[in-house]
Phi, psi and omega in degrees: 000133182274143184241143184227158171287322181218133168240135179247126179258111183108134192244023174292186182307320178292316186287313185287327176296316179299319179294316181297313182298319178301311180296324175297332182271009173089010179267142174287132196225138173238143175239131182244125184223126186279342175266167183286343176240148181275164172113352172061195180309313187305306185282327188265317184219028183223244188310306189291306181293329179291326178285332173297314179291324175300319179291321180289321183287328178294319177298319178301316186290322181298317182295319186275334191241334193235340182305316180303326175299336180257015176079025179253098179265120184254112180290146178087176182272137176267124183244156174268126169256085188302318179303316178290328177292322177290325179293319178298315180303321184288329177290324176299317179297313180298319178295323184288311179294328175297323178299326177287328175299318180297316181294328176299312180296317182303319184264014178054042179261133177278125182255132175241125178266121183156171176278117178267131178220149185287135164269313168204195190289349179230007179229139183238137178257137176244124179245126181138210187303318185252051184305145177151198178228142172234165175239147180212137176294323181226140181232134176248120175272120182221054188268000168073211182217169178230155178303137179277166178219162173268145189300332183264007178261120175265111181280116182263351178062019174238304179249327178250106197232166171255185177299329183302307181290328180299338180280353185217034180292153178268350177213160174278119182305150169286312178219108179261123170265123181255118176267108176121122179253041176266195189302307188292316182295321179293315185292316181289323176302318180293321175309313189278329177287332172297325182279354176120358177285146162282137180232131171243126177256125177248112189239130177297317182284174181275003178201156173290164178048052194296339182272351181266172180300135183305329179294325177290321178298314181297319182292317182289330174298322176297320180296314177297322175297318182298334178272010177070027171278146171276119182249102188257097179270163180052045176240122180262111182297130182255323179201156174226119187226142180250134172233098184066236179262013177250140178245130180246121179247125175249136184220154177258124181278181188287349177270000181083008178275145175272122178243152185239138177239135179236134181208179178260349175219146173232116177266118177266114192224074182245036177101190183224160181236144176306143182242107179238011186305132173077003182287329183056048182302324184295336176297335177265357185077021178268132185267137171241133186277178186294345177270002179086008181271149174283129182279132177226157173271189181296343177266004186067022181269137175279187179292345168262115195299335180268000185243132182238161179220142186218164171075215188293346182276352174245177182294162178107174181304138173274082183232141181296321184286329171297318175297322178294318178298319180289332176293320175294315179306311181292316174310314183285328171301313178298325181283357179090008177276177181236072183283172184211142169232130174259099185296340179292335184254025170271106182291154177244137183229145169241118190266035166288184170234117006292153177281151181239135180213150176202155176209146183080204190277147171270169180294321179303319180290318177299321179293317183294329179270006177058038177267133179274127186221170181231156184236138172232130183224140183223131183274144183294326186293352176270000181266135176297324181295318180292320177293326180295324181265345182087014182256078191260352182289143169107188183193170172239129178241130176243132175251125185234150177299130184303326186264309186274339186072008180294136179289125183256337181192146174228131185226131190216144170221130181154184181300131174065021180296331178299327178269327181293329183302335180298328177297320178291323179293318175300316178297316182287330175300326181264016176057043181285153174270167173300323178296323177306309181296325181290337186262355171259150192292139172239128184301146178237135003266130176218160174293332181298339176301337183290330177292317177298313186291325173298322178293323176298318180295328180284338179274003175129052174054043181258010179305135189269335189246021173225000000 
């Protein structure tokens, strides 16, 4: 039986990053993955493939709707080759997962293909291609999550589908009904409405992106409505039924009336659940709570002191970059270092267009906590760079402490916000004030100028270009 300093179960962003950091710190490391490719949900059926399709569909939309505005005339009909688009997506996935294989070899990490389960707190049984047993002084659980479902919905994975199947459809739907107005549903809904599908979003809450700042939800809702998507808020789904190639969704609206939606595909996008199936956690003395999460302390240590858990399988936002931070955190903790994560400064991003990004507290949270704050907001349409590219939707909003001017939250929707949010995270990590941000130079013309202008607005209506 081979012995290791650390064994990691699960090779998603949290797991493979944890393995790399452990190896960098001089620990002998094993990585166990039940599928034939590394990278977990994110690289195989999540972040990477969805962004590939978002990018391809964005190009199509630009070509069909906006190229002529730029003086680019394309003779003939522009057509979608969905088969080729899906194939390109898969090639991006293959390159990315292949890169993880390379990193494992580079860092001398032993990879085992098979289902890993606990024999006890220091021994793991592997069932599958590399069947056997290994021993490890420390074990990191990084088994991730799976799409959630509503108990009365039967997923046939053909017409009633999850995000996994939505990434490999063989045709553009005529009418896709999306159950859930969260990140995944909105991103994939946008992919298919760009390609020509009618899209109806059915959301239980009174707004899309219910966990984000209400201003962002309102602005993105306007964008979707402008694209002629039907946005059905405050609708509680009662049933989903398939009849041949038709899917019928019945929902109760806020008046108590039952309304019916008919389409050829229904994407069920109601969140994700922690995945611990087959882990046999109890054999190691690891506790799992009623929500299916592995219970951990502030060091991400389970009830078995040498076993840790990270990523989607523990409490907190289900984000790849949060899992990566936790993977590094645990590796450095095992090595005797004193790492730190500020969960308030883990940014959230929605990769629609315009992109949506946020970090820190929302206005709703500050009001609930009775924190006095001030607001600075700046619209993208006032930027020369935004007008030059035609990306004028959205704004940047900065929330700062009314007394100290410390930035408490930054919320943005617009072009390149997924990248712009890093500036806000950096500023908040160093406890910057709104005035600090307003006084350092931002290149002109850039989208980043909206951050500076919002900071100027927060310091006392000093924005220069509105």
